[in-house]
All heavy atoms as a GROMACS GRO file, in nm:
protein
  545
    1MET      N    1   0.083  -0.118   0.000
    1MET     CA    2   0.000   0.000   0.000
    1MET      C    3   0.088   0.126   0.000
    1MET      O    4   0.050   0.224  -0.062
    1MET     CB    5  -0.092   0.001   0.122
    1MET     CG    6  -0.188  -0.116   0.136
    1MET     SD    7  -0.271  -0.186  -0.006
    1MET     CE    8  -0.367  -0.071  -0.080
    2ASP      N    9   0.200   0.117   0.069
    2ASP     CA   10   0.291   0.232   0.071
    2ASP      C   11   0.340   0.266  -0.069
    2ASP      O   12   0.348   0.384  -0.106
    2ASP     CB   13   0.410   0.206   0.163
    2ASP     CG   14   0.370   0.201   0.310
    2ASP    OD1   15   0.263   0.255   0.345
    2ASP    OD2   16   0.445   0.142   0.389
    3GLU      N   17   0.374   0.164  -0.147
    3GLU     CA   18   0.422   0.187  -0.284
    3GLU      C   19   0.312   0.250  -0.369
    3GLU      O   20   0.339   0.337  -0.452
    3GLU     CB   21   0.472   0.057  -0.347
    3GLU     CG   22   0.598   0.002  -0.286
    3GLU     CD   23   0.717   0.096  -0.308
    3GLU    OE1   24   0.726   0.161  -0.414
    3GLU    OE2   25   0.801   0.104  -0.217
    4THR      N   26   0.190   0.206  -0.349
    4THR     CA   27   0.077   0.263  -0.424
    4THR      C   28   0.059   0.409  -0.388
    4THR      O   29   0.040   0.494  -0.477
    4THR     CB   30  -0.052   0.184  -0.394
    4THR    OG1   31  -0.032   0.048  -0.432
    4THR    CG2   32  -0.170   0.242  -0.469
    5ARG      N   33   0.066   0.442  -0.261
    5ARG     CA   34   0.052   0.582  -0.220
    5ARG      C   35   0.166   0.669  -0.276
    5ARG      O   36   0.144   0.782  -0.317
    5ARG     CB   37   0.045   0.591  -0.068
    5ARG     CG   38  -0.088   0.542  -0.014
    5ARG     CD   39  -0.102   0.564   0.136
    5ARG     NE   40  -0.227   0.511   0.183
    5ARG     CZ   41  -0.246   0.387   0.226
    5ARG    NH1   42  -0.146   0.301   0.229
    5ARG    NH2   43  -0.366   0.347   0.267
    6ARG      N   44   0.287   0.613  -0.280
    6ARG     CA   45   0.400   0.688  -0.338
    6ARG      C   46   0.376   0.713  -0.487
    6ARG      O   47   0.403   0.822  -0.538
    6ARG     CB   48   0.531   0.615  -0.314
    6ARG     CG   49   0.587   0.640  -0.176
    6ARG     CD   50   0.733   0.598  -0.164
    6ARG     NE   51   0.751   0.455  -0.151
    6ARG     CZ   52   0.740   0.388  -0.037
    6ARG    NH1   53   0.710   0.452   0.075
    6ARG    NH2   54   0.760   0.258  -0.032
    7LEU      N   55   0.326   0.612  -0.556
    7LEU     CA   56   0.296   0.628  -0.698
    7LEU      C   57   0.189   0.735  -0.718
    7LEU      O   58   0.202   0.822  -0.805
    7LEU     CB   59   0.249   0.496  -0.758
    7LEU     CG   60   0.199   0.503  -0.903
    7LEU    CD1   61   0.310   0.547  -0.997
    7LEU    CD2   62   0.141   0.369  -0.946
    8LEU      N   63   0.084   0.732  -0.638
    8LEU     CA   64  -0.022   0.832  -0.650
    8LEU      C   65   0.030   0.973  -0.622
    8LEU      O   66  -0.009   1.067  -0.692
    8LEU     CB   67  -0.136   0.797  -0.556
    8LEU     CG   68  -0.219   0.674  -0.598
    8LEU    CD1   69  -0.311   0.631  -0.486
    8LEU    CD2   70  -0.296   0.703  -0.725
    9ASP      N   71   0.117   0.988  -0.525
    9ASP     CA   72   0.177   1.119  -0.497
    9ASP      C   73   0.261   1.166  -0.614
    9ASP      O   74   0.257   1.284  -0.652
    9ASP     CB   75   0.261   1.114  -0.369
    9ASP     CG   76   0.177   1.098  -0.244
    9ASP    OD1   77   0.054   1.122  -0.250
    9ASP    OD2   78   0.233   1.057  -0.140
   10LEU      N   79   0.337   1.076  -0.674
   10LEU     CA   80   0.418   1.108  -0.791
   10LEU      C   81   0.330   1.151  -0.907
   10LEU      O   82   0.356   1.250  -0.974
   10LEU     CB   83   0.504   0.988  -0.831
   10LEU     CG   84   0.584   1.001  -0.960
   10LEU    CD1   85   0.697   1.101  -0.940
   10LEU    CD2   86   0.638   0.867  -1.002
   11MET      N   87   0.221   1.079  -0.929
   11MET     CA   88   0.129   1.111  -1.038
   11MET      C   89   0.065   1.248  -1.016
   11MET      O   90   0.049   1.325  -1.112
   11MET     CB   91   0.021   1.004  -1.049
   11MET     CG   92   0.074   0.870  -1.097
   11MET     SD   93  -0.046   0.736  -1.083
   11MET     CE   94  -0.182   0.797  -1.178
   12GLN      N   95   0.027   1.278  -0.893
   12GLN     CA   96  -0.040   1.404  -0.862
   12GLN      C   97   0.050   1.523  -0.892
   12GLN      O   98   0.004   1.626  -0.939
   12GLN     CB   99  -0.083   1.407  -0.716
   12GLN     CG  100  -0.165   1.529  -0.681
   12GLN     CD  101  -0.219   1.521  -0.539
   12GLN    OE1  102  -0.201   1.424  -0.469
   12GLN    NE2  103  -0.288   1.625  -0.498
   13GLY      N  104   0.180   1.509  -0.869
   13GLY     CA  105   0.272   1.619  -0.893
   13GLY      C  106   0.326   1.623  -1.035
   13GLY      O  107   0.410   1.707  -1.067
   14SER      N  108   0.279   1.536  -1.120
   14SER     CA  109   0.332   1.525  -1.256
   14SER      C  110   0.239   1.593  -1.356
   14SER      O  111   0.118   1.581  -1.348
   14SER     CB  112   0.345   1.376  -1.292
   14SER     OG  113   0.372   1.362  -1.430
   15PRO      N  114   0.297   1.662  -1.455
   15PRO     CA  115   0.214   1.722  -1.560
   15PRO      C  116   0.171   1.620  -1.666
   15PRO      O  117   0.089   1.651  -1.752
   15PRO     CB  118   0.306   1.828  -1.621
   15PRO     CG  119   0.443   1.772  -1.601
   15PRO     CD  120   0.438   1.698  -1.469
   16ALA      N  121   0.224   1.500  -1.659
   16ALA     CA  122   0.196   1.398  -1.760
   16ALA      C  123   0.056   1.339  -1.743
   16ALA      O  124   0.000   1.339  -1.634
   16ALA     CB  125   0.299   1.286  -1.751
   17ALA      N  126   0.003   1.288  -1.852
   17ALA     CA  127  -0.122   1.210  -1.846
   17ALA      C  128  -0.081   1.065  -1.818
   17ALA      O  129   0.004   1.009  -1.886
   17ALA     CB  130  -0.197   1.219  -1.978
   18TRP      N  131  -0.142   1.004  -1.718
   18TRP     CA  132  -0.107   0.868  -1.677
   18TRP      C  133  -0.220   0.772  -1.715
   18TRP      O  134  -0.338   0.803  -1.698
   18TRP     CB  135  -0.087   0.862  -1.526
   18TRP     CG  136   0.036   0.931  -1.479
   18TRP    CD1  137   0.058   1.065  -1.473
   18TRP    CD2  138   0.154   0.870  -1.430
   18TRP    NE1  139   0.182   1.091  -1.422
   18TRP    CE2  140   0.244   0.973  -1.396
   18TRP    CE3  141   0.193   0.738  -1.413
   18TRP    CZ2  142   0.370   0.946  -1.345
   18TRP    CZ3  143   0.319   0.712  -1.362
   18TRP    CH2  144   0.406   0.817  -1.329
   19ILE      N  145  -0.182   0.657  -1.765
   19ILE     CA  146  -0.277   0.550  -1.793
   19ILE      C  147  -0.227   0.426  -1.719
   19ILE      O  148  -0.116   0.379  -1.744
   19ILE     CB  149  -0.289   0.520  -1.943
   19ILE    CG1  150  -0.341   0.644  -2.017
   19ILE    CG2  151  -0.379   0.400  -1.967
   19ILE    CD1  152  -0.340   0.632  -2.166
   20LEU      N  153  -0.306   0.375  -1.627
   20LEU     CA  154  -0.270   0.256  -1.552
   20LEU      C  155  -0.363   0.142  -1.592
   20LEU      O  156  -0.483   0.163  -1.609
   20LEU     CB  157  -0.281   0.281  -1.402
   20LEU     CG  158  -0.199   0.397  -1.346
   20LEU    CD1  159  -0.224   0.412  -1.197
   20LEU    CD2  160  -0.052   0.375  -1.372
   21VAL      N  161  -0.307   0.024  -1.607
   21VAL     CA  162  -0.385  -0.095  -1.644
   21VAL      C  163  -0.364  -0.198  -1.534
   21VAL      O  164  -0.252  -0.224  -1.493
   21VAL     CB  165  -0.338  -0.152  -1.779
   21VAL    CG1  166  -0.415  -0.278  -1.814
   21VAL    CG2  167  -0.353  -0.047  -1.889
   22SER      N  168  -0.475  -0.254  -1.486
   22SER     CA  169  -0.467  -0.351  -1.376
   22SER      C  170  -0.566  -0.463  -1.400
   22SER      O  171  -0.670  -0.445  -1.464
   22SER     CB  172  -0.499  -0.282  -1.244
   22SER     OG  173  -0.497  -0.375  -1.138
   23ASN      N  174  -0.534  -0.578  -1.347
   23ASN     CA  175  -0.628  -0.690  -1.350
   23ASN      C  176  -0.737  -0.668  -1.246
   23ASN      O  177  -0.714  -0.604  -1.144
   23ASN     CB  178  -0.557  -0.821  -1.318
   23ASN     CG  179  -0.469  -0.868  -1.431
   23ASN    OD1  180  -0.493  -0.835  -1.545
   23ASN    ND2  181  -0.367  -0.944  -1.399
   24GLY      N  182  -0.851  -0.724  -1.270
   24GLY     CA  183  -0.960  -0.724  -1.172
   24GLY      C  184  -0.970  -0.862  -1.111
   24GLY      O  185  -1.053  -0.942  -1.150
   25ALA      N  186  -0.883  -0.893  -1.019
   25ALA     CA  187  -0.872  -1.028  -0.966
   25ALA      C  188  -0.992  -1.072  -0.884
   25ALA      O  189  -1.011  -1.190  -0.860
   25ALA     CB  190  -0.745  -1.040  -0.881
   26GLY      N  191  -1.077  -0.980  -0.842
   26GLY     CA  192  -1.189  -1.016  -0.757
   26GLY      C  193  -1.314  -1.057  -0.832
   26GLY      O  194  -1.418  -1.083  -0.772
   27LEU      N  195  -1.309  -1.063  -0.965
   27LEU     CA  196  -1.428  -1.094  -1.043
   27LEU      C  197  -1.441  -1.242  -1.078
   27LEU      O  198  -1.540  -1.281  -1.138
   27LEU     CB  199  -1.428  -1.011  -1.173
   27LEU     CG  200  -1.435  -0.860  -1.153
   27LEU    CD1  201  -1.423  -0.788  -1.286
   27LEU    CD2  202  -1.565  -0.821  -1.084
   28GLY      N  203  -1.344  -1.321  -1.041
   28GLY     CA  204  -1.347  -1.462  -1.078
   28GLY      C  205  -1.372  -1.552  -0.959
   28GLY      O  206  -1.433  -1.513  -0.859
   29LEU      N  207  -1.324  -1.672  -0.971
   29LEU     CA  208  -1.336  -1.769  -0.863
   29LEU      C  209  -1.253  -1.727  -0.742
   29LEU      O  210  -1.153  -1.657  -0.756
   29LEU     CB  211  -1.287  -1.906  -0.911
   29LEU     CG  212  -1.366  -1.967  -1.027
   29LEU    CD1  213  -1.296  -2.093  -1.075
   29LEU    CD2  214  -1.509  -1.995  -0.987
   30VAL      N  215  -1.293  -1.771  -0.626
   30VAL     CA  216  -1.216  -1.746  -0.504
   30VAL      C  217  -1.094  -1.837  -0.508
   30VAL      O  218  -1.104  -1.957  -0.532
   30VAL     CB  219  -1.301  -1.773  -0.378
   30VAL    CG1  220  -1.217  -1.759  -0.252
   30VAL    CG2  221  -1.420  -1.679  -0.374
   31ALA      N  222  -0.978  -1.777  -0.486
   31ALA     CA  223  -0.852  -1.855  -0.489
   31ALA      C  224  -0.854  -1.964  -0.382
   31ALA      O  225  -0.906  -1.944  -0.272
   31ALA     CB  226  -0.734  -1.762  -0.467
   32ALA      N  227  -0.797  -2.077  -0.416
   32ALA     CA  228  -0.795  -2.191  -0.324
   32ALA      C  229  -0.697  -2.172  -0.209
   32ALA      O  230  -0.719  -2.223  -0.100
   32ALA     CB  231  -0.761  -2.318  -0.402
   33SER      N  232  -0.589  -2.097  -0.234
   33SER     CA  233  -0.486  -2.083  -0.132
   33SER      C  234  -0.501  -1.953  -0.054
   33SER      O  235  -0.549  -1.852  -0.109
   33SER     CB  236  -0.347  -2.087  -0.196
   33SER     OG  237  -0.324  -1.969  -0.270
   34PRO      N  238  -0.457  -1.951   0.070
   34PRO     CA  239  -0.458  -1.826   0.147
   34PRO      C  240  -0.377  -1.716   0.079
   34PRO      O  241  -0.417  -1.600   0.079
   34PRO     CB  242  -0.397  -1.866   0.282
   34PRO     CG  243  -0.423  -2.012   0.293
   34PRO     CD  244  -0.415  -2.065   0.152
   35LEU      N  245  -0.262  -1.751   0.020
   35LEU     CA  246  -0.180  -1.652  -0.047
   35LEU      C  247  -0.254  -1.592  -0.166
   35LEU      O  248  -0.249  -1.471  -0.190
   35LEU     CB  249  -0.047  -1.714  -0.093
   35LEU     CG  250   0.052  -1.618  -0.158
   35LEU    CD1  251   0.088  -1.503  -0.066
   35LEU    CD2  252   0.177  -1.694  -0.202
   36GLY      N  253  -0.324  -1.674  -0.242
   36GLY     CA  254  -0.402  -1.626  -0.355
   36GLY      C  255  -0.512  -1.531  -0.311
   36GLY      O  256  -0.539  -1.429  -0.376
   37ARG      N  257  -0.576  -1.560  -0.198
   37ARG     CA  258  -0.681  -1.472  -0.146
   37ARG      C  259  -0.620  -1.341  -0.095
   37ARG      O  260  -0.679  -1.234  -0.114
   37ARG     CB  261  -0.761  -1.542  -0.037
   37ARG     CG  262  -0.847  -1.656  -0.094
   37ARG     CD  263  -0.941  -1.714   0.008
   37ARG     NE  264  -0.875  -1.780   0.120
   37ARG     CZ  265  -0.832  -1.906   0.120
   37ARG    NH1  266  -0.848  -1.982   0.014
   37ARG    NH2  267  -0.775  -1.957   0.227
   38MET      N  268  -0.503  -1.348  -0.034
   38MET     CA  269  -0.436  -1.225   0.012
   38MET      C  270  -0.400  -1.136  -0.107
   38MET      O  271  -0.418  -1.014  -0.102
   38MET     CB  272  -0.311  -1.260   0.093
   38MET     CG  273  -0.340  -1.314   0.231
   38MET     SD  274  -0.192  -1.373   0.321
   38MET     CE  275  -0.084  -1.234   0.310
   39PHE      N  276  -0.351  -1.198  -0.215
   39PHE     CA  277  -0.318  -1.123  -0.335
   39PHE      C  278  -0.441  -1.055  -0.392
   39PHE      O  279  -0.440  -0.936  -0.426
   39PHE     CB  280  -0.254  -1.213  -0.441
   39PHE     CG  281  -0.237  -1.145  -0.574
   39PHE    CD1  282  -0.133  -1.055  -0.593
   39PHE    CD2  283  -0.326  -1.169  -0.677
   39PHE    CE1  284  -0.118  -0.990  -0.716
   39PHE    CE2  285  -0.312  -1.104  -0.799
   39PHE     CZ  286  -0.209  -1.015  -0.818
   40ARG      N  287  -0.551  -1.131  -0.403
   40ARG     CA  288  -0.676  -1.076  -0.457
   40ARG      C  289  -0.722  -0.956  -0.374
   40ARG      O  290  -0.760  -0.852  -0.428
   40ARG     CB  291  -0.784  -1.184  -0.457
   40ARG     CG  292  -0.921  -1.134  -0.506
   40ARG     CD  293  -1.035  -1.216  -0.452
   40ARG     NE  294  -1.034  -1.219  -0.308
   40ARG     CZ  295  -1.088  -1.316  -0.235
   40ARG    NH1  296  -1.144  -1.420  -0.292
   40ARG    NH2  297  -1.084  -1.311  -0.104
   41ASP      N  298  -0.719  -0.969  -0.242
   41ASP     CA  299  -0.763  -0.860  -0.154
   41ASP      C  300  -0.671  -0.738  -0.165
   41ASP      O  301  -0.718  -0.624  -0.168
   41ASP     CB  302  -0.771  -0.908  -0.010
   41ASP     CG  303  -0.880  -1.013   0.011
   41ASP    OD1  304  -0.968  -1.028  -0.078
   41ASP    OD2  305  -0.877  -1.080   0.116
   42ALA      N  306  -0.540  -0.762  -0.170
   42ALA     CA  307  -0.444  -0.651  -0.181
   42ALA      C  308  -0.462  -0.578  -0.314
   42ALA      O  309  -0.462  -0.455  -0.319
   42ALA     CB  310  -0.301  -0.702  -0.166
   43LEU      N  311  -0.478  -0.653  -0.422
   43LEU     CA  312  -0.498  -0.591  -0.553
   43LEU      C  313  -0.628  -0.510  -0.555
   43LEU      O  314  -0.633  -0.401  -0.610
   43LEU     CB  315  -0.499  -0.696  -0.664
   43LEU     CG  316  -0.517  -0.644  -0.805
   43LEU    CD1  317  -0.408  -0.544  -0.841
   43LEU    CD2  318  -0.520  -0.758  -0.904
   44GLY      N  319  -0.731  -0.561  -0.491
   44GLY     CA  320  -0.856  -0.487  -0.482
   44GLY      C  321  -0.839  -0.355  -0.409
   44GLY      O  322  -0.892  -0.251  -0.452
   45ARG      N  323  -0.762  -0.355  -0.300
   45ARG     CA  324  -0.736  -0.231  -0.226
   45ARG      C  325  -0.655  -0.132  -0.310
   45ARG      O  326  -0.683  -0.011  -0.312
   45ARG     CB  327  -0.666  -0.260  -0.093
   45ARG     CG  328  -0.761  -0.318   0.011
   45ARG     CD  329  -0.697  -0.324   0.149
   45ARG     NE  330  -0.585  -0.416   0.156
   45ARG     CZ  331  -0.594  -0.547   0.176
   45ARG    NH1  332  -0.712  -0.603   0.192
   45ARG    NH2  333  -0.487  -0.622   0.182
   46VAL      N  334  -0.555  -0.182  -0.382
   46VAL     CA  335  -0.475  -0.097  -0.469
   46VAL      C  336  -0.564  -0.034  -0.576
   46VAL      O  337  -0.559   0.087  -0.601
   46VAL     CB  338  -0.359  -0.177  -0.533
   46VAL    CG1  339  -0.296  -0.102  -0.650
   46VAL    CG2  340  -0.254  -0.210  -0.429
   47ASN      N  341  -0.647  -0.115  -0.641
   47ASN     CA  342  -0.736  -0.064  -0.745
   47ASN      C  343  -0.831   0.042  -0.690
   47ASN      O  344  -0.858   0.142  -0.755
   47ASN     CB  345  -0.814  -0.178  -0.810
   47ASN     CG  346  -0.727  -0.263  -0.901
   47ASN    OD1  347  -0.619  -0.223  -0.943
   47ASN    ND2  348  -0.773  -0.383  -0.930
   48GLN      N  349  -0.882   0.021  -0.569
   48GLN     CA  350  -0.972   0.118  -0.508
   48GLN      C  351  -0.902   0.251  -0.480
   48GLN      O  352  -0.957   0.358  -0.505
   48GLN     CB  353  -1.032   0.064  -0.378
   48GLN     CG  354  -1.135  -0.044  -0.400
   48GLN     CD  355  -1.185  -0.104  -0.270
   48GLN    OE1  356  -1.126  -0.083  -0.163
   48GLN    NE2  357  -1.292  -0.180  -0.278
   49LEU      N  358  -0.779   0.244  -0.427
   49LEU     CA  359  -0.703   0.366  -0.400
   49LEU      C  360  -0.678   0.446  -0.527
   49LEU      O  361  -0.695   0.568  -0.531
   49LEU     CB  362  -0.569   0.333  -0.334
   49LEU     CG  363  -0.569   0.300  -0.187
   49LEU    CD1  364  -0.430   0.253  -0.143
   49LEU    CD2  365  -0.610   0.420  -0.105
   50ILE      N  366  -0.638   0.376  -0.631
   50ILE     CA  367  -0.608   0.443  -0.757
   50ILE      C  368  -0.735   0.500  -0.819
   50ILE      O  369  -0.738   0.614  -0.864
   50ILE     CB  370  -0.535   0.347  -0.854
   50ILE    CG1  371  -0.395   0.317  -0.799
   50ILE    CG2  372  -0.529   0.405  -0.994
   50ILE    CD1  373  -0.321   0.209  -0.872
   51ALA      N  374  -0.842   0.423  -0.819
   51ALA     CA  375  -0.968   0.471  -0.877
   51ALA      C  376  -1.021   0.594  -0.804
   51ALA      O  377  -1.072   0.687  -0.868
   51ALA     CB  378  -1.072   0.359  -0.874
   52ALA      N  379  -1.005   0.597  -0.673
   52ALA     CA  380  -1.056   0.709  -0.594
   52ALA      C  381  -0.985   0.840  -0.628
   52ALA      O  382  -1.042   0.947  -0.612
   52ALA     CB  383  -1.041   0.680  -0.445
   53ARG      N  384  -0.862   0.833  -0.677
   53ARG     CA  385  -0.786   0.954  -0.710
   53ARG      C  386  -0.771   0.975  -0.860
   53ARG      O  387  -0.694   1.058  -0.903
   53ARG     CB  388  -0.650   0.948  -0.642
   53ARG     CG  389  -0.669   0.958  -0.491
   53ARG     CD  390  -0.554   0.987  -0.403
   53ARG     NE  391  -0.443   1.065  -0.451
   53ARG     CZ  392  -0.325   1.064  -0.392
   53ARG    NH1  393  -0.306   0.990  -0.284
   53ARG    NH2  394  -0.226   1.136  -0.438
   54SER      N  395  -0.850   0.902  -0.936
   54SER     CA  396  -0.842   0.912  -1.082
   54SER      C  397  -0.949   1.005  -1.138
   54SER      O  398  -1.055   1.022  -1.078
   54SER     CB  399  -0.858   0.774  -1.145
   54SER     OG  400  -0.752   0.690  -1.108
   55ASN      N  401  -0.920   1.061  -1.254
   55ASN     CA  402  -1.018   1.144  -1.324
   55ASN      C  403  -1.113   1.059  -1.407
   55ASN      O  404  -1.222   1.103  -1.442
   55ASN     CB  405  -0.947   1.243  -1.418
   55ASN     CG  406  -0.865   1.344  -1.342
   55ASN    OD1  407  -0.902   1.384  -1.232
   55ASN    ND2  408  -0.754   1.384  -1.399
   56ARG      N  409  -1.070   0.938  -1.439
   56ARG     CA  410  -1.149   0.852  -1.525
   56ARG      C  411  -1.114   0.707  -1.495
   56ARG      O  412  -0.996   0.673  -1.483
   56ARG     CB  413  -1.117   0.886  -1.670
   56ARG     CG  414  -1.205   0.824  -1.771
   56ARG     CD  415  -1.173   0.886  -1.907
   56ARG     NE  416  -1.258   0.824  -2.006
   56ARG     CZ  417  -1.230   0.821  -2.134
   56ARG    NH1  418  -1.121   0.878  -2.180
   56ARG    NH2  419  -1.313   0.764  -2.217
   57VAL      N  420  -1.216   0.621  -1.485
   57VAL     CA  421  -1.194   0.478  -1.463
   57VAL      C  422  -1.280   0.401  -1.564
   57VAL      O  423  -1.400   0.428  -1.576
   57VAL     CB  424  -1.233   0.436  -1.320
   57VAL    CG1  425  -1.223   0.286  -1.303
   57VAL    CG2  426  -1.144   0.506  -1.219
   58ILE      N  427  -1.218   0.309  -1.634
   58ILE     CA  428  -1.289   0.229  -1.733
   58ILE      C  429  -1.269   0.082  -1.700
   58ILE      O  430  -1.156   0.036  -1.685
   58ILE     CB  431  -1.239   0.259  -1.876
   58ILE    CG1  432  -1.263   0.406  -1.910
   58ILE    CG2  433  -1.305   0.166  -1.977
   58ILE    CD1  434  -1.203   0.450  -2.040
   59LEU      N  435  -1.377   0.008  -1.689
   59LEU     CA  436  -1.374  -0.137  -1.669
   59LEU      C  437  -1.392  -0.200  -1.806
   59LEU      O  438  -1.489  -0.170  -1.877
   59LEU     CB  439  -1.487  -0.181  -1.575
   59LEU     CG  440  -1.508  -0.332  -1.560
   59LEU    CD1  441  -1.387  -0.396  -1.491
   59LEU    CD2  442  -1.635  -0.359  -1.482
   60MET      N  443  -1.298  -0.286  -1.844
   60MET     CA  444  -1.307  -0.355  -1.972
   60MET      C  445  -1.351  -0.499  -1.947
   60MET      O  446  -1.289  -0.569  -1.866
   60MET     CB  447  -1.172  -0.355  -2.043
   60MET     CG  448  -1.123  -0.218  -2.085
   60MET     SD  449  -1.222  -0.138  -2.212
   60MET     CE  450  -1.198  -0.248  -2.350
   61VAL      N  451  -1.456  -0.542  -2.014
   61VAL     CA  452  -1.505  -0.679  -2.005
   61VAL      C  453  -1.532  -0.729  -2.146
   61VAL      O  454  -1.614  -0.671  -2.217
   61VAL     CB  455  -1.635  -0.688  -1.920
   61VAL    CG1  456  -1.686  -0.831  -1.916
   61VAL    CG2  457  -1.612  -0.634  -1.780
   62ALA      N  458  -1.463  -0.831  -2.186
   62ALA     CA  459  -1.480  -0.891  -2.319
   62ALA      C  460  -1.471  -0.786  -2.430
   62ALA      O  461  -1.546  -0.790  -2.526
   62ALA     CB  462  -1.613  -0.966  -2.326
   63GLY      N  463  -1.379  -0.692  -2.414
   63GLY     CA  464  -1.358  -0.589  -2.514
   63GLY      C  465  -1.457  -0.475  -2.509
   63GLY      O  466  -1.450  -0.384  -2.592
   64LEU      N  467  -1.548  -0.475  -2.413
   64LEU     CA  468  -1.645  -0.367  -2.399
   64LEU      C  469  -1.602  -0.275  -2.284
   64LEU      O  470  -1.564  -0.323  -2.177
   64LEU     CB  471  -1.784  -0.423  -2.370
   64LEU     CG  472  -1.840  -0.518  -2.477
   64LEU    CD1  473  -1.970  -0.579  -2.430
   64LEU    CD2  474  -1.858  -0.446  -2.609
   65ALA      N  475  -1.612  -0.146  -2.307
   65ALA     CA  476  -1.569  -0.048  -2.206
   65ALA      C  477  -1.690   0.003  -2.128
   65ALA      O  478  -1.791   0.041  -2.186
   65ALA     CB  479  -1.500   0.070  -2.275
   66PHE      N  480  -1.677   0.001  -1.996
   66PHE     CA  481  -1.779   0.055  -1.906
   66PHE      C  482  -1.712   0.162  -1.821
   66PHE      O  483  -1.624   0.132  -1.742
   66PHE     CB  484  -1.835  -0.056  -1.815
   66PHE     CG  485  -1.901  -0.167  -1.893
   66PHE    CD1  486  -1.828  -0.278  -1.933
   66PHE    CD2  487  -2.035  -0.160  -1.925
   66PHE    CE1  488  -1.888  -0.381  -2.003
   66PHE    CE2  489  -2.096  -0.262  -1.998
   66PHE     CZ  490  -2.022  -0.372  -2.037
   67GLU      N  491  -1.754   0.287  -1.842
   67GLU     CA  492  -1.692   0.397  -1.768
   67GLU      C  493  -1.766   0.418  -1.637
   67GLU      O  494  -1.889   0.426  -1.634
   67GLU     CB  495  -1.691   0.526  -1.850
   67GLU     CG  496  -1.609   0.634  -1.785
   67GLU     CD  497  -1.566   0.742  -1.882
   67GLU    OE1  498  -1.593   0.731  -2.001
   67GLU    OE2  499  -1.505   0.839  -1.833
   68ALA      N  500  -1.689   0.426  -1.530
   68ALA     CA  501  -1.746   0.444  -1.396
   68ALA      C  502  -1.770   0.592  -1.370
   68ALA      O  503  -1.684   0.674  -1.397
   68ALA     CB  504  -1.652   0.387  -1.291
   69PRO      N  505  -1.888   0.627  -1.314
   69PRO     CA  506  -1.908   0.767  -1.273
   69PRO      C  507  -1.822   0.796  -1.152
   69PRO      O  508  -1.816   0.716  -1.058
   69PRO     CB  509  -2.056   0.773  -1.239
   69PRO     CG  510  -2.096   0.632  -1.210
   69PRO     CD  511  -2.002   0.544  -1.287
   70LEU      N  512  -1.751   0.907  -1.154
   70LEU     CA  513  -1.660   0.942  -1.045
   70LEU      C  514  -1.703   1.072  -0.979
   70LEU      O  515  -1.757   1.160  -1.044
   70LEU     CB  516  -1.518   0.958  -1.097
   70LEU     CG  517  -1.452   0.833  -1.152
   70LEU    CD1  518  -1.314   0.868  -1.206
   70LEU    CD2  519  -1.441   0.727  -1.047
   71HIS      N  520  -1.673   1.080  -0.853
   71HIS     CA  521  -1.691   1.202  -0.775
   71HIS      C  522  -1.828   1.267  -0.797
   71HIS      O  523  -1.837   1.377  -0.847
   71HIS     CB  524  -1.579   1.302  -0.807
   71HIS     CG  525  -1.444   1.239  -0.816
   71HIS    ND1  526  -1.381   1.184  -0.707
   71HIS    CD2  527  -1.362   1.218  -0.920
   71HIS    CE1  528  -1.264   1.133  -0.745
   71HIS    NE2  529  -1.250   1.152  -0.873
   72PRO      N  530  -1.935   1.195  -0.764
   72PRO     CA  531  -2.069   1.253  -0.783
   72PRO      C  532  -2.084   1.383  -0.705
   72PRO      O  533  -2.033   1.395  -0.594
   72PRO     CB  534  -2.163   1.146  -0.731
   72PRO     CG  535  -2.080   1.047  -0.659
   72PRO     CD  536  -1.938   1.069  -0.697
   73GLU      N  537  -2.153   1.476  -0.764
   73GLU     CA  538  -2.168   1.607  -0.700
   73GLU      C  539  -2.310   1.633  -0.662
   73GLU      O  540  -2.402   1.583  -0.706
   73GLU     CB  541  -2.116   1.715  -0.792
   73GLU     CG  542  -1.970   1.689  -0.824
   73GLU     CD  543  -1.903   1.803  -0.899
   73GLU    OE1  544  -1.951   1.916  -0.889
   73GLU    OE2  545  -1.804   1.775  -0.962
   0.00000   0.00000   0.00000
């Protein structure tokens, strides 16, 4: 989580446009091993942190794009 927060801080101070691509590990079967479940949960937390500070989030499923509404006002 610390590395994710450092990345987000770096992105916030950068003039560049950033595009991050991540797997959605929580959409499939539950992992059989404890380590697999820990990975799934950690990746979910990372994705949530990044999405919360993003201007745009797109979920891709079978080549179809679903844009998430962000920061409702």
